GUGU-560035 format. One record per residue (C-alpha): residue number from 1; residue in one letter; x negated, z, y negated. Coordinates in pm, 1 decimal. Layout:
<recs>
{NUM, A, {X, Z, Y}} ...
</recs>
This chain:
<recs>
{1, M, {-2611.6, 2016.4, 826.3}} {2, K, {-2524.0, 2391.5, 776.2}} {3, S, {-2654.0, 2576.9, 481.5}} {4, A, {-2619.7, 2968.5, 493.2}} {5, A, {-2583.0, 3206.4, 184.6}} {6, T, {-2535.3, 3568.5, 115.3}} {7, F, {-2188.0, 3699.1, 55.3}} {8, R, {-2105.8, 4052.5, 2.4}} {9, G, {-2359.6, 4162.4, 207.2}} {10, G, {-2365.6, 3935.5, 480.7}} {11, W, {-2433.9, 3611.5, 560.6}} {12, H, {-2166.9, 3351.4, 506.6}} {13, F, {-2211.3, 2985.3, 684.3}} {14, K, {-2064.9, 2692.9, 539.2}} {15, C, {-2064.3, 2333.6, 614.7}} {16, R, {-2162.2, 2050.3, 432.2}} {17, V, {-1944.6, 1744.0, 539.8}} {18, P, {-2016.7, 1385.7, 356.5}} {19, V, {-1692.8, 1329.3, 166.4}} {20, M, {-1590.1, 963.4, 320.1}} {21, D, {-1420.7, 699.1, 102.0}} {22, I, {-1173.8, 590.3, 354.1}} {23, L, {-865.6, 332.3, 237.2}} {24, S, {-527.8, 366.9, 429.2}} {25, L, {-300.6, 188.6, 613.6}} {26, G, {-87.6, -33.8, 426.8}} {27, M, {-315.3, 43.8, 104.8}} {28, R, {-351.7, -344.2, -91.1}} {29, V, {-692.8, -403.4, -104.3}} {30, R, {-912.8, -722.5, -219.5}} {31, F, {-1175.0, -889.5, 31.9}} {32, N, {-1495.0, -954.1, -193.9}} {33, G, {-1682.0, -1097.2, 83.8}} {34, Q, {-1962.7, -1355.9, 113.2}} {35, A, {-1937.4, -1612.5, -170.6}} {36, N, {-1896.5, -1891.3, 66.2}} {37, N, {-1593.9, -1692.0, 287.0}} {38, P, {-1332.2, -1910.3, 176.4}} {39, K, {-1107.9, -1559.3, 157.3}} {40, N, {-1340.7, -1421.6, -95.4}} {41, G, {-1147.0, -1277.4, -367.8}} {42, Q, {-792.3, -1244.9, -190.4}} {43, H, {-575.7, -945.9, -204.8}} {44, C, {-488.7, -862.8, 209.6}} {45, T, {-300.6, -536.9, 352.1}} {46, I, {-492.8, -274.0, 537.3}} {47, I, {-346.9, -322.7, 913.4}} {48, R, {-563.8, -112.1, 1137.6}} {49, V, {-845.3, 178.1, 1053.6}} {50, L, {-1092.0, 151.6, 1350.3}} {51, P, {-1256.2, 480.1, 1507.8}} {52, N, {-1590.6, 554.5, 1345.5}} {53, P, {-1774.4, 783.4, 1572.5}} {54, S, {-2041.7, 763.3, 1356.7}} {55, N, {-1832.6, 927.0, 1094.9}} {56, R, {-2078.6, 728.9, 841.7}} {57, P, {-1838.0, 531.7, 578.8}} {58, E, {-2050.9, 229.4, 569.3}} {59, S, {-2005.9, 210.9, 926.3}} {60, Q, {-1602.5, 252.3, 889.6}} {61, W, {-1423.1, -94.5, 1035.0}} {62, Y, {-1073.1, -247.4, 890.0}} {63, D, {-832.3, -473.2, 1023.8}} {64, V, {-675.3, -681.3, 727.6}} {65, R, {-385.5, -888.0, 686.7}} {66, F, {-379.4, -1153.3, 411.2}} {67, D, {-119.7, -1283.0, 221.4}} {68, D, {-115.5, -1631.6, 409.9}} {69, D, {-63.7, -1402.9, 740.6}} {70, S, {-410.5, -1454.7, 855.7}} {71, M, {-572.5, -1160.1, 1003.7}} {72, G, {-954.5, -1002.8, 943.1}} {73, R, {-1197.7, -747.2, 1051.5}} {74, F, {-1460.8, -624.3, 778.7}} {75, L, {-1671.4, -340.5, 667.3}} {76, R, {-1579.5, -132.6, 399.7}} {77, R, {-1817.1, -285.7, 136.1}} {78, Y, {-1607.0, -608.8, 133.4}} {79, L, {-1293.6, -420.7, 86.6}} {80, V, {-1188.4, -284.7, -310.4}} {81, E, {-903.0, -116.8, -398.3}} {82, F, {-743.6, -284.5, -734.7}} {83, N, {-521.9, -160.8, -968.4}} {84, H, {-144.6, -258.9, -869.5}} {85, D, {-133.7, -423.8, -1243.1}} {86, E, {-461.5, -687.5, -1097.2}} {87, K, {-205.1, -852.1, -897.6}} {88, G, {-126.0, -1118.4, -1111.2}} {89, A, {-446.0, -1156.4, -1248.9}} {90, A, {-542.1, -1311.2, -861.3}} 
</recs>
């Protein structure tokens, strides 16, 4: 979506781009999936950020590796950044 505004006697166009909440490769996160998932609440590491052609944050998928070396693929909404001080609390 573009918006136009006058700028010193002329037109200035700027593009409104939604800010995407992207997790980085190697980032430690906590999996908060469904309550019946045995991995719920466990810490994991982002090992791959999958392509997101829609550019919608809610459609962003990530591959993760849990501490027991199992892997999973989850949407962004199930992965929560955590403070490194919380690591011992899990």
